[in-house]
N, C-alpha and C positions, 0 to 999 in steps of 0.2 A: 421768726419774726423779722420783719422789714426794717431797716433804718430809715430815719426821716428822709434822707435823701432819695432812697430808693422809691420811698412813697410819693415824694415829690415828681420824680421822673415818671413814674406811672399815672398820676393825675396829668403831666405834661402829655404823653403820649395819647392818653385816651380822650382829653381833649382836642387835642389835633385831629383824632379821628372823628369825634362828634362834629368838629366844625367843617369837615369835609363829607359828611353824612347827610342824606334826605331825610332816612329814616332811621331810628334807633327801635330795636326789639327787645324788650326785657323778659327773661326766661329764668324758671327755677328748674335746675338740673338735679335736684336731689336724687339719689338713687341710682344714677346712670353711671356707668363704667367709663374708665378713661377711653377705651376703645369705642363704645358708642359715641362719645363725644367727638373724637376724632372722625368719625364719620360726618358728623354735623358740621364740624368745621373744614373738612374738604370741599363738602358741598358749597357752603358758603363762601369759601375763598375763591372757589372758581367763579363766582359772580361778583368778586372784589370786596367781600363784605368779612371782616374778621370777626371771629367770635371770642370773646374775653371773658375770663372770670374777673370780676371787679369786685373789690370790698364794698359794702354799702355805704360805710363812711366815705370811702375815697370817691366813689359814684357820686355822692352828693355834692363833694367838691368839684367834680368834673362839670356837672350840670350847672352849678353857680358859676363857673368859669366863662360860661357861654351864656350865661344871662336867663337860665331857664329854673323856674321855681318848681323843684322836685325833691320828694323826700324819700328814698327807697328803702329807709326803715321802716315803712309802712307794711311792706311784704316779708313773708317769713320765708324760710329756706336760703339756699345758696343761689346768687344771682350771676347769672350769665348774660352777658350784653352782644346783640348784635349791630354794628355800626355800618350802616349799607349806604352806597351812593345811589341804589335804585329806589323807585317809590315805594310806598307802603304794600299797594297790593303785591307787587310783585316779591318783595321781601317776606311779607307774611305767608305768601303761597310756600315758599320753600320751608320756612319755619313750622308752617301747620303740616305739612306732608311728615316731616319727622316728628311732630307731636301725635299725629295719628298712630305711628309704629307702638307708642309707649303709653298711650291714653288709660289702656285697660289696667294697666300695673300703677297710674298714677305716679310715674316717675318725672316725666317731664311737662312742664306747664308753661304757659304764656302768661305773663303778667301784665303785659302791656305793652306801650309803645309810643312812641315820639314822633311827630312830623316836625322834623328840624327847623324847614324854613319859616313856618308859624310859630314855631314854639308851642306846639299844642299837644298835651297828653291825648292818647288813643286808649281806651279801656280794653282791657284784655277780651270782652266779647267782641268788640268791634275789631280787633287783630285777626280774631278767629273768623268771623265772618268775611273779613278780606282775605284770609288765606283760602277759606272755601271757595271763592271765586274762581272760575277757569281762567287760564292764561290769555293773554292778550291775542294770541293767534288763533286759539280755540273760538274766541269771542267774534273775531274778524270772520273765521269761517261760517260761523252759524249766522251772521250777518248777511253775508253773501247768499247762505242757502235761503236764508227767508225773501232777500229780494228778486233771487231766481225763480222761486217757487210759483209765483203767479205768470211768470213769463212761462214755464214749463207746462202749466195748466192750459193756458191760453193755445200754446202750439199743439198741445193734445188734444184739444176741442178743435181746432182747424184741420187737422190730420183726419179726425173722425167725419167731420163733415165732408171733406175732400171723398173719402172713401165712401160716404152714402151717396153722394152725387154722381159717382162713376158707376154705381149699381143701377 
């Protein structure tokens, strides 16, 4: 059992992380081993996003401290929180890739998220949809390919016309 001072310190640390975040993703990690969670933590830490297990009661105080109306007690299971300096799409992508590994077993679930600058709650379904989106680099590659395709086709037609005129 944590002392009152330890709980207050935990709220302060998490409130500081929340204030520095662009995105918060809430997860239920019930059923995962410590080793499996460590893999997720390492992946998120590499992008500058700590993953913390926070009691729901303390999490409520963290959100209240930042002026965000949210009651995490609505969710069942154990709550893990990703405090990310990245945008929702990038953060959701990393979390969703991890969810895909364990979704058949029903162990790891996305509960929802927060867009911190707008203080807006994002449903689990929306976070999952954002997580399925390709990365920015892939989308830019697809855009370039789409823009270059008509030009390639035009050049092909010109080459064919040039070949016919030489015959």
